[in-house]
C-alpha positions in Angstrom: 126.5 140.1 26.0 125.2 143.2 27.6 127.6 146.0 27.3 129.2 148.4 29.7 129.9 152.0 28.6 133.5 151.8 28.2 133.3 149.1 25.8 130.6 150.5 23.7 132.4 153.5 23.1 136.0 151.5 22.5 133.7 149.5 20.0 132.7 152.4 18.3 136.3 153.7 17.9 138.0 150.4 17.5 140.1 150.2 14.1 142.2 147.7 15.1 142.5 144.4 17.2 140.3 142.8 19.5 138.9 144.1 22.5 139.3 141.4 25.1 141.1 142.0 28.1 144.6 141.9 27.7 145.1 142.1 23.9 146.2 144.9 22.2 144.2 147.3 20.2 144.1 150.7 18.3 141.5 153.4 18.7 140.8 156.0 16.2 141.7 159.3 18.0 139.2 162.2 17.7 140.9 164.8 20.0 144.3 165.4 21.6 145.8 167.6 24.3 149.0 168.9 25.1 150.4 170.9 28.2 153.5 173.1 28.2 155.7 170.7 30.7 155.0 167.7 28.1 154.1 169.8 25.3 157.7 170.8 23.8 158.8 167.3 23.6 155.9 166.1 21.7 156.2 168.7 19.1 159.9 168.0 18.7 158.7 164.5 18.3 155.7 165.6 15.7 158.2 167.8 13.7 160.8 164.8 13.5 158.2 162.7 11.8 157.9 165.2 8.9 154.2 165.0 9.1 152.2 167.3 6.8 149.3 167.1 8.4 147.4 166.1 11.6 144.7 163.6 11.4 142.3 164.4 14.4 139.0 166.6 14.4 140.6 168.6 17.2 144.0 168.9 18.7 144.7 171.7 21.5 148.0 172.7 23.0 147.5 174.8 26.5 150.0 176.5 28.4 149.4 175.9 31.9 152.3 174.6 33.7 155.6 176.2 33.6 154.6 179.9 33.8 156.6 181.2 36.1 159.0 183.0 33.8 162.2 183.5 36.1 164.2 183.0 33.0 163.8 182.8 29.1 163.4 179.4 29.4 159.2 179.0 29.7 158.8 181.5 27.3 160.9 180.3 25.1 159.0 176.9 25.1 156.0 178.4 25.0 157.1 180.4 22.0 158.1 177.2 20.7 154.8 175.7 20.9 152.9 178.3 19.7 154.8 178.4 16.3 154.3 174.6 16.0 150.4 175.6 16.8 150.3 177.4 14.0 152.2 175.4 12.0 149.5 172.6 12.1 146.5 174.4 12.8 146.4 173.1 16.9 144.4 175.4 18.7 146.6 177.2 20.9 145.6 178.3 24.6 147.4 181.3 26.1 149.3 181.3 29.4 146.7 182.5 31.9 143.7 180.8 30.5 143.6 178.0 32.7 144.3 174.4 33.4 144.1 172.1 30.6 141.9 169.7 32.2 139.0 172.2 33.3 139.4 174.5 29.9 138.8 171.0 27.9 135.9 169.9 30.2 134.1 173.4 29.8 135.1 173.7 26.1 135.4 170.6 24.0 135.1 167.3 26.1 132.1 165.4 24.3 130.3 162.3 25.0 131.5 159.1 23.1 134.7 160.4 21.9 138.3 159.5 22.5 140.9 161.8 23.7 144.8 161.4 24.4 146.6 163.8 26.5 150.2 164.0 27.3 148.9 164.6 30.9 148.2 161.9 33.5 145.2 163.7 34.6 143.4 163.7 31.1 140.8 161.1 32.7 139.0 163.9 33.8 137.3 164.2 30.6 135.6 161.2 31.5 133.2 163.3 33.9 131.6 164.2 30.4 131.3 160.5 29.2 134.3 160.6 27.0 137.0 158.2 26.9 140.2 160.0 27.9 143.4 158.4 28.3 146.6 159.7 30.0 149.6 159.0 27.2 153.1 159.3 26.6 154.1 162.7 25.0 155.3 160.5 21.9 152.2 158.5 21.9 150.2 161.6 21.5 152.4 162.9 19.0 151.7 159.4 17.2 148.0 160.1 17.5 148.3 163.6 16.0 150.6 162.0 13.1 148.3 158.9 12.7 144.8 159.6 14.3 145.2 156.2 16.3 146.4 154.8 20.0 147.6 151.5 20.6 147.0 150.1 24.2 146.1 146.7 25.8 142.5 146.5 26.4 142.2 146.7 29.9 139.9 145.2 32.2 136.7 147.0 33.3 135.7 148.2 37.3 132.2 148.9 37.8 132.0 151.2 40.4 128.5 151.4 41.9 127.7 154.4 43.9 124.8 153.5 46.3 123.1 156.0 48.4 122.7 159.5 49.3 125.9 160.9 50.9 125.8 163.3 54.1 126.0 166.6 54.4 129.4 168.3 53.5 130.7 165.1 52.1 132.3 166.6 48.4 133.5 164.5 45.6 136.6 164.8 46.4 135.7 162.9 50.1 134.3 160.1 47.8 137.1 159.4 45.6 139.4 159.4 48.6 137.3 157.1 50.0 137.6 154.7 47.0 141.4 155.5 47.2 141.5 154.2 50.6 139.6 150.9 49.5 141.6 150.1 46.8 144.8 151.9 47.0 147.4 153.8 44.5 147.5 150.2 42.6 143.9 149.0 42.4 143.1 150.5 38.9 146.4 149.5 37.2 145.4 147.9 33.6 142.1 148.6 34.6 138.8 151.6 33.2 136.8 152.2 36.4 133.2 152.9 34.7 130.6 154.4 37.5 127.0 153.8 37.7 124.2 153.6 40.2 121.8 155.7 41.6 124.3 157.7 43.6 125.8 159.1 40.6 122.7 161.3 40.2 124.1 163.0 43.2 127.0 164.1 41.5 127.6 167.1 38.7 129.6 167.0 36.2 132.2 168.8 37.5 132.2 166.6 40.6 132.2 163.9 38.5 135.3 165.2 36.8 137.0 165.4 40.1 136.2 161.9 40.8 137.9 160.6 36.9 140.5 163.3 37.6 141.8 161.3 40.3 141.0 158.0 38.9 144.7 158.4 37.8 145.7 158.2 41.4 144.5 154.6 41.5 146.6 153.8 38.3 143.3 153.4 36.2 143.6 153.7 32.2 140.6 156.0 32.9 137.3 156.4 34.5 134.3 157.2 33.2 130.3 158.2 34.3 127.5 157.9 31.9 126.4 161.0 29.8 122.9 161.7 30.5 120.5 164.8 31.4 123.0 165.9 34.3 125.7 165.9 31.0 123.1 168.0 29.2 122.7 170.3 31.7 126.4 171.0 32.1 127.0 171.6 28.2 123.4 173.7 27.8 125.1 176.1 30.2 128.3 175.7 28.7 126.7 176.7 24.7 127.3 173.5 23.3 124.3 171.7 23.8 124.7 170.1 20.4 127.7 168.0 21.6 125.4 166.1 23.9 124.6 162.3 23.4 122.8 160.3 25.8 125.3 157.3 26.5 124.9 154.6 29.3 125.7 150.7 30.1 123.4 148.2 29.3 121.2 147.6 32.5 122.8 143.9 32.8 125.9 145.2 31.5 128.9 142.5 32.2 132.4 143.7 34.2 135.5 141.9 35.3 135.0 143.5 39.0 132.2 144.9 40.6 133.1 147.9 43.7 129.9 148.8 45.8 130.2 152.0 47.4 127.5 153.0 50.1 128.0 156.8 49.6 126.4 156.7 53.6 129.8 155.6 54.6 131.6 158.4 53.0 132.9 161.0 55.6 135.0 164.0 55.2 138.5 162.7 55.0 142.5 163.5 54.1 145.1 161.5 52.2 147.7 162.1 54.7 151.9 162.3 53.7 152.9 161.3 51.0 150.6 159.1 49.3 146.8 160.1 47.7 145.8 156.4 49.2 147.0 157.2 52.9 143.5 158.0 53.7 141.7 158.8 57.2 138.8 160.6 58.4 139.3 164.2 59.0 138.1 163.3 63.0 140.6 160.3 63.3 143.2 163.2 62.3 142.6 165.6 64.8 142.7 169.3 65.0 146.5 169.2 63.7 148.2 172.9 63.1 148.3 174.2 59.5 150.6 176.4 57.5 149.4 176.5 54.2 146.4 176.0 52.3 146.2 175.5 48.6 143.1 175.5 46.7 142.6 174.9 43.1 144.2 172.4 40.5 142.4 170.1 37.8 141.0 168.4 40.7 138.9 170.8 42.8 139.3 174.6 40.8 135.8 174.6 39.4 133.0 177.3 39.8 131.4 175.6 42.3 134.0 174.7 44.1 135.3 178.5 44.4 131.9 179.5 45.2 131.7 177.4 48.5 135.1 178.7 49.1 134.1 182.4 49.1 131.1 181.1 51.4 133.0 180.0 53.8 135.5 182.8 54.0 132.8 185.9 53.6 133.0 187.9 56.2 136.0 186.0 58.1 140.0 186.2 58.2 142.6 183.9 57.4 144.1 182.6 60.6 147.6 184.8 61.0 149.9 181.6 60.6 148.3 180.4 57.6 149.1 181.2 53.8 146.3 180.7 52.0 146.7 180.7 48.4 143.9 180.4 45.4 144.0 179.4 41.9 140.6 179.2 39.8 140.7 176.0 37.1 140.0 179.0 33.9 140.0 182.3 32.8 136.4 181.8 32.6 135.8 181.0 36.4 137.9 183.5 37.3 135.8 186.4 35.5 133.1 184.8 36.7 134.0 185.1 40.2 135.6 188.4 39.8 131.9 189.9 38.9 129.6 188.1 40.8 131.6 189.4 43.9 133.2 185.9 44.9 136.6 187.0 44.4 136.3 190.0 46.7 135.0 187.9 49.5 138.3 185.6 49.3 140.5 188.2 48.7 139.0 189.9 51.5 139.5 187.0 54.1 143.2 187.3 53.4 143.6 184.7 50.4 145.8 185.3 47.7 145.4 185.2 44.0 147.5 183.1 41.6 146.6 182.8 37.9 144.7 180.5 36.7 146.9 177.2 36.1 148.5 174.5 37.6 151.0 176.4 40.0 151.5 174.7 43.2 150.3 171.7 42.4 153.4 170.7 40.0 155.5 172.5 42.2 155.7 175.4 40.5 155.6 178.2 43.1 154.0 178.6 46.7 156.7 176.0 48.2 155.8 175.7 51.8 158.0 176.5 54.8 160.5 173.9 56.5 158.7 171.3 58.3 155.0 173.1 57.0 151.8 171.4 57.3 150.0 172.2 53.8 146.6 171.5 53.2 146.1 171.4 49.4 143.0 170.6 47.1 145.0 168.8 44.9 145.7 165.2 43.5 149.1 164.4 44.2 151.1 164.8 47.7 154.1 163.1 47.2 157.3 163.7 49.0 159.1 167.1 47.9 156.5 167.3 45.1 155.3 170.8 46.8 159.1 171.7 46.0 160.0 171.6 50.5 161.5 167.9 51.1 160.3 167.9 54.3 156.9 169.5 54.3 153.7 167.2 55.4 151.1 167.5 52.0 147.4 166.4 52.7 144.8 166.2 50.3 141.6 167.7 51.2 138.5 168.9 50.0 137.7 172.6 49.5 135.2 172.9 52.5 137.8 171.3 54.2 140.3 173.8 53.0 138.4 176.9 53.5 137.4 176.4 57.3 141.1 174.9 58.0 142.6 178.6 56.6 140.3 180.2 59.0 140.9 178.4 62.2 144.4 177.8 61.5 144.0 174.1 62.1 142.5 170.8 60.3 138.9 171.3 60.9 135.9 169.0 59.5 133.7 171.7 57.8 130.9 169.9 59.1 131.1 172.2 62.2 130.0 175.6 60.2 126.3 174.0 60.4 124.0 173.7 57.7 126.0 172.6 54.5 126.5 175.3 51.9 124.5 174.5 48.6 125.9 176.4 44.7 123.3 176.1 42.4 125.2 176.0 38.7 125.0 179.3 37.1 122.4 179.7 34.0 125.3 180.1 31.9 129.0 179.9 31.8 131.3 182.3 30.9 133.3 181.5 27.5 135.6 184.5 26.7 138.0 184.1 23.7 140.6 186.5 24.8 143.0 183.6 25.3 142.3 181.7 22.6 144.7 181.2 19.2 142.9 179.4 16.5 144.4 179.2 13.0 143.9 177.0 9.7 147.3 175.0 9.0 150.3 177.3 7.9 152.8 174.8 6.9 155.6 178.0 6.0 155.5 178.9 9.7 159.2 179.4 10.9 159.6 177.2 14.2 161.3 179.3 17.1 163.5 177.0 18.5 165.3 178.9 21.9 168.8 178.0 23.2 167.4 175.8 26.0 165.3 173.4 23.5 167.9 170.4 22.9 167.6 167.4 20.8 165.5 164.7 22.3 167.3 161.3 22.9 166.9 158.4 20.3 167.4 154.7 20.9 169.4 152.9 18.5 168.8 149.2 17.2 168.3 146.7 20.2 171.9 144.3 20.1 170.8 140.7 20.7 173.1 140.7 23.8 173.2 143.2 26.8 175.7 142.8 29.4 175.7 145.6 31.9 175.4 146.3 35.8 172.3 147.6 38.2 173.4 151.1 39.2 170.1 151.4 41.1 167.6 149.5 43.1 164.6 151.0 44.2 161.4 149.6 46.4 157.6 149.9 45.8 155.6 152.8 44.2 158.7 154.7 42.8 156.9 157.9 41.1 157.6 159.3 38.2 158.6 162.2 40.6 161.4 160.4 41.9 163.1 159.1 38.4 162.7 162.7 37.5 162.0 165.4 39.8 159.5 168.2 38.9 159.7 171.4 40.9 160.0 175.1 39.7 164.1 174.9 39.2 163.5 171.7 37.2 160.6 172.5 35.5 162.2 174.8 32.8 164.4 172.6 31.5 161.8 169.9 30.4 163.1 170.4 26.7 166.7 170.5 27.6 167.4 166.8 28.5 171.2 166.8 29.3 170.7 169.8 31.9 168.0 167.4 33.5 169.9 164.2 33.7 172.0 165.9 36.5 169.0 165.3 38.7 167.7 161.8 37.8 166.7 159.9 40.8 167.8 162.5 42.9 165.2 162.0 45.5 166.5 158.2 45.9 170.7 159.0 45.4 172.4 161.9 44.9 174.8 160.1 42.3 172.5 158.4 39.9 174.3 160.7 37.1 177.8 159.5 38.1 176.7 156.1 38.3 175.2 155.9 34.9 177.9 157.5 33.2 180.6 155.4 34.8 178.9 152.0 33.7 178.1 153.3 30.3 175.1 150.8 29.8 172.9 150.2 32.6 170.5 148.3 34.4 167.8 149.1 37.2 165.9 147.2 39.2 162.3 148.1 40.5 159.6 147.0 43.2 155.9 147.0 42.5 154.4 149.9 40.3 157.7 151.2 39.1 156.5 154.3 37.8 153.4 155.8 38.7 152.2 159.2 38.9 152.3 161.5 35.9 152.4 160.7 32.4 155.8 162.6 31.8 158.0 160.4 29.3 161.1 162.2 30.9 161.2 160.1 33.1 162.3 157.2 30.2 164.1 160.0 28.1 166.3 160.8 30.7 167.4 157.5 31.8 167.7 156.8 27.9 170.2 159.7 27.7 172.1 158.2 30.6 172.7 154.8 29.2 169.7 152.7 31.1 168.9 149.7 28.9 166.2 148.1 30.8 164.3 148.2 33.8 163.4 144.9 35.7 160.6 145.3 38.4 158.0 143.5 40.1 155.5 145.5 38.2 155.2 148.9 36.2 152.7 151.7 36.3 151.0 151.6 32.5 151.9 154.3 31.4 155.4 154.3 32.7 155.5 150.9 31.0 154.4 152.5 27.5 157.0 155.2 27.8 159.7 152.8 28.5 159.0 151.0 25.2 158.7 154.2 23.3 162.2 155.3 24.5 163.9 151.9 23.2 164.7 150.9 26.9 163.1 147.2 27.8 160.7 146.9 30.7 160.9 143.1 32.3 159.0 141.9 34.7 160.1 139.4 37.7 158.7 135.9 36.9 159.2 135.2 40.8 159.5 138.1 43.1 162.3 136.2 45.3 164.3 136.7 42.3 164.3 140.9 43.4 165.8 139.8 46.6 168.6 138.2 45.0 170.2 141.0 43.4 172.2 143.7 44.5 173.3 147.3 43.2 176.4 146.4 41.4 176.0 143.0 39.9 176.5 142.4 36.8 173.8 141.0 34.7 173.8 139.5 31.1 170.9 138.6 28.6 172.1 136.6 25.5 169.8 135.9 22.7 167.7 139.2 23.7 165.6 139.7 20.1 164.7 136.2 20.3 163.8 135.8 24.1 161.9 139.3 23.4 159.6 138.1 21.0 158.8 134.7 23.3 157.8 136.9 26.0 160.5 134.7 28.4 163.7 136.5 29.3 166.2 134.4 31.0 168.8 136.6 33.0 172.4 135.8 34.1 173.4 137.2 37.3 177.6 137.2 36.2 178.4 138.1 39.9 176.4 135.3 41.7 176.4 133.0 38.8 172.6 132.5 39.1 169.9 132.8 36.5 166.7 134.0 36.6 163.4 134.1 34.5 161.5 137.8 33.6 158.4 138.3 31.3 157.8 140.7 28.9 154.6 141.4 28.6 154.3 143.5 25.7 152.5 143.4 22.1 154.2 141.9 19.2 154.1 145.5 18.0 156.1 146.5 20.9 158.6 144.0 20.5 159.0 145.7 16.8 159.6 149.0 18.5 162.1 147.8 20.9 164.0 146.2 18.1 163.7 149.6 15.9 165.2 151.3 18.8 161.8 152.9 20.0 158.4 154.1 18.7 159.7 156.9 17.1 162.2 155.0 14.8 159.2 152.5 14.6 156.5 155.1 13.4 158.6 156.9 10.6 158.8 154.1 8.7 155.1 154.3 8.1 153.9 157.7 8.6 152.7 159.2 5.8 
């Protein structure tokens, strides 16, 4: 059989299982990354395992999310992570160095390697021809402890890019076009593998924009070939030795093929409140704009900001617009400062933020009430920006820049000839923000008062009787389950405090309902738990007594996080059974342990007297994890 690129890499890193669609496999993990929003929990879990040495080639701890230090909490988390990094010899990236995905692409991404990261946009590395997967924090901790990562073998979807793109069509427009075509569920349990002559139209940073937003398709990961364009980027980064040519066989077999004609792609935007709610700029029209934010791991590259600077040079930001810029890395910021582009942007009236995630994850720069905010980011979920009634539109840097000047949503093709940016002969690779050391086991771990113990599941009982305390609709995000904003992000290491806000975008009293019930069940619709990889969306419900979630379907990472936490994820065998359940109904499952092993779980609704069938689609290993009370209890038995 002629093989896809993804299958070739998976086979080369396979340590367990058979890489057939739907079967559980284990991969050798070469690299891991964490960021500070999820990292504190990862390293608390790593410490709890009692390991003496990590098993990866490289592990990096980035500080890029919680950098707004309004109190001691974020700084304490950073000190904790830094001390753990010193203990295990993990490379530490100081605040201000930049966004984990941009920095990892610049410094460490290697064609053919396997990277897992405690952030859903880890697939950014697929722009470099590596298998890069976003995972729950506990999976990353286990990856460091054991050097392996378990997952169900995804299907592989080939996205063939054909033709040449039109002027002013960016990589952002391409992935928005794909999202419009496939939706936020189009990549669930799939690897999106890009091929075709259109790939030669894209630089590595542009490819990374597309693989980054593959997370919004629900994809396990996305990947481009490693070719002469990859080699050119690595040469400019000063690490040509990391290059390996990698591509699918010419007649590779795929589970599905999607053809994208680049001639059909036009400058577009994702309208509120979903990345797949896409329309062309011409169709949307020239709506007034209040805020523009340029940056993020999606569009924080050198070329992105050079185009923005060229558009802004000699102009002024509209009086009614607040323009903020946050380059993806300190290296890019330094280059922009030295070549004059930063001065052009500031001269036009742009506000400069440090290199980091910032407003993309709700850490500052919330727009005014009812505002229209254009952002070059990857998500526009309701309230994620910090302002519940704001409308966030996802756009390209070019669209963002010209709209900041005009004060209204504007197609960049109105500027005339397209701006072209040549990659520099070499990229900056400053060392000032990196802390490297050999492992120091004697290091004292710093634990601030805001860092609380994380909840752990208990051995699974054979019978579950619990009420339904919440029933949700489709596409519930991890931001809905555990909101993320500047107020709450400092409490990522304080589960009791976070529990006050669980599901607060849906109901105001979830914690009270959970405390009253003791044990409880949540009912969900399709794609339950989409979005971020944050395991807090499982750990907080666990802390509040949620024992099972029954949904029409789950997002991949969240389903894994539920199992890791010790919460049972079940799917309705017949969707009509979802309609027959009401909040407050008392549900009962008898013989739970044996039913999980069988894969079919019968649930009795004691309130209505009806019975309905559900499925557990996990592996035998995941059944064992649930029986043990979660992945940490299970892993502790075998970690050396």
